[in-house]
N, C-alpha and C positions, 0 to 999 in steps of 0.2 A: 504493500500500500504506500510505501514511502514515496514512490514516484507519481502516484495518481493525483494527489492534491496539487503539486506544482504544475503538472500538465493541465489539469482542469482549470486552474487559475489562469494560466497562459491562454488557453483556448477561449475562456470567457472574456478576458481582457481584449483579445484580438477581435471579439465580437462587440466591443464597446459596452460591455455590461458595467453597470455602476458598482462601486466597491461594496455596497450593501448586498447586492445580488451575488457577487462573488463570494462574500463571506457566508451568506445564507446557503448557497449551493454546497460549499465546502463543509459547512456544519452538517447538512443532511447526508452527504456522502460519507462523512466520518461516522455518523449514527448508523447508517446501513452496514458499514464495515464492522462496527462494534457489535451489531446484532448477529452477523453471520460469520465473522472472522475468516472470510474467504477472499481471495484476490478478486478484483473487479472482473477479470476475465472469466470468472466462474459464475457471475451473477446472471440470473435468468428470470423470466417472467414469474415462475413459480416462487422463487425466493422473494422477489419484490412483493408478490401478493401476500405471502406469509408475513413479511415485515409490516405491510400495511395493516393487516389484521391485528398484528401485535400492537401497533401504534394505536389502533382503535381500542383494543383491550386496555391499553395504558391510559385511556381517556384523552388522547390528543384530539383536538377539534378537527372537523372536516377540512377547514381551511389549512390547518397545519399539515394534515396528511396530503393535501393537494400540493402544498409547497414542498413537502418531503419527496414526493415522487417526481417532481419536475426535473431535477438534474439527471435522474436515471432515465426517464422517458425521453428527455431531450436528446440523448445519445442516439436514439433511433431516428430522429429527425435531422440530425446534423452529422454528416460524415466525419468532420473533424473531431467532434466529441466522441463519436462511436469508436474511433480508433483508440481512445483512452480506455475503453471498457473491453476491447477485443484482446 
């Protein structure tokens, strides 16, 4: 995981994301890693689904859960970010 956060930050900065957005995305990526302890290359839809259900069980709001899944789902929309998770 040591390389994922710097790469994620660089990719987001290249997309002109605001510092708050960068910090928020990095926060949620760290939370997902803390949940699964797997390298990002092994993250899949089932893992993300289980994590989202755990966030719900932990009483995270719907808004927070949407915010949490955004950096992960963004990788499927943006080839530059998807290479970080490959």
